[in-house]
N, C-alpha and C positions, 0 to 999 in steps of 0.2 A: 439452406435457410427455409424455414416453414412459410407456408402461404399466408398464415395470419400475420406474421411479422412483416412480410412484404406489403401486405395490404395496409398494415399500421403505418409503415414508412411512407407509402404512397399518400395516405391521408395526411400525414405530417407535412409532406412536400406541398400538398394542396392548401395548407394553412389551417387545417382543422384543429381547433384548440383542444378538444376532447382527446384526439389522437395523440397530441403532444404530451398531455398529462398522462395518458396511458403509457407512452414510451418512457417517460421519466420514472413513473411508478414501477415499471417492469425492471429497470436496470439501476435504480437508485441505490439499492443495497450493495451491489457489486462495486459500483463506482465509489460510494462512500467508504466501503471497506478498504479499497486500494488506497484512497487518499489518506485515510486515517493511519494506515500502516506506514505509509511513506512520510507523513508529516508529524505523526505522534501527538497532534493537538486537535481536539474535537472541533473547535471553532474554525481553525484553518481548514480542516477536512470538509466541514460543511460549506465553507466559502468556495473551496476548489470544486466540490461536487456541483454547486450551483453554477460556477463558471463553466464547468465541463458541459453541462446540459444547455447552457446558453449557446456555446460554440457548436455543439452537436446540432441543435435545432436551426441555427443560422446556416449551417453547412450540410444539412441532411440531403439536399439535392445533389451534392457532390459524391456521396457515398456510392460505391460500386456494389450493386445488389447481388453480384455473383460471388461476393466474399462474405464471410460471417461478420455480423455487426459488432459482436462483443470485443474482438481485438481492436477494432477502429475506435469504439467508445473508450476502452481502457487506455489506448495510446494517447488519446486526447487528455484523459484524466492524468496520466503519467506526465505529459508535457506541462500541464497546469501546475502539478506538484513540483516538478523540477524548477519551473519559473519561481514558484513561491520559495523554495529552498534557496535559490540563488539570491532572492531579495532579502531573505533572512541574513545571509552571510554579509551583505553590504551594510546592514543596519547594526549599530553598536548594541550590545546586549543591555537590556534595562536592568537597573539595580532594583532588588526587591524592596518594597516599602516596609515590610516587616521582616525582621531577622528570623530565619528558620531555626526553630528549636528542635533538638533531637527528640524523637519519640522513644520514651523510656518504657513503654508498655511491652509486655512479652508478645512475640509474634505468634498469632494463632492460625495463620494461613500459610504455613511453610510451603505447602504444595503449590500454592498460587504464585510463589516467588519465581519458579522456573519460567512460567510464561512471561512474567515481568522482565526477567533477565534476558530472555530471548528478544523481547521487544527493544530493550536497551541496546543490545548488541547489534540488532538489525539496523538501528539508526546510524551506526558507525560504518556500515558497509558502503562501498562505492555505489553511487546511485543506480547505475545500470545493473549491477549485481543484485541489489535489493529489489529493484522493480522486476527483474526476471524471476527471482526467487519467489516473490509474492504472486506473480502471475501464474507460476507453475504450481506452487503449493496451496495458495489460498483460493485463487480463481480457477485452478485446475485446467489451465489452458495447455494445449500441446506445444511442443517446441516450434512447430510450424506457425501456430497462432501467435506465440510469443515473438518469433522473428518478424511476423507481419506487424504486430503491435509496436514493437520497438524499432522497426525499420532496419533490421539487421539480418544477416544470413542465419539459417537454422543452426549451423555449427557454432556460430557466435552465441546464439541463445543458449545452447547446451553448455557451452563453456562458462557463460555468466552464471547459470544456475549451479553448476558444479563448483565454481570458485566461491559463490555465496555460501554454499553448504560447508565447504572446507574452512572458509574464514569464520563462519558462525561457530562451527565446532571448536576451532582453535581458540577463539575469543572466550567461549564458554569454559574451556579447559583452563585458560589463563586466569579467569575469574573464580576458579574453584567450583564451578557448577557441574561440570561433566568430568568423570574419571574413567577413561578408556571404556566407553560404551555404557557406563552406568551414570545415573544422575545423582547428584547430592543436592540437598536443599540448603541453600546458603541463607543464614538469618539476615534479616534486613538491618538490624542494629547489632553491633558487636558488643558483647558483654565482656568487660575486663575482669580477669581473675587475678588475685594476688596471692 
């Protein structure tokens, strides 16, 4: 870990408000990105990002400065997101106030649909697989760092990333998005032909 980061953490432990703001600013993008990918809703991701930093700053004195801080931060964020996902499952879904009308306009962003499809499929993966996948591919953490962040052995972290990739590819194939190594852009709205 860099000396400037150690100094910043020491200043946070001492209760220096400016240092706390600097720490939040430095890692907010990474934490929000993980929360958004796990939860899929901007408001929930913002709430869990805020909760993550509240917990981090309350417990910063417990962090082992011999280990990288990013996995520790992202583990806390992942735990907050898992708690939020569990609370969603306990609540009955809200019925929409306005009935959704199908969009009859032609799709002009067919290429953007692939990213949307990947995000939809990621939401259906087992939580550990999704979190390991996102930490590896989005946050670019090593398997060792993922294991530390998820509190699991390195081999388990590798397995979860591999299984997430395999399930992601299979689900994209099932949805007609990927055909044996090539991608196809699936239209958002189906057009009926007679």
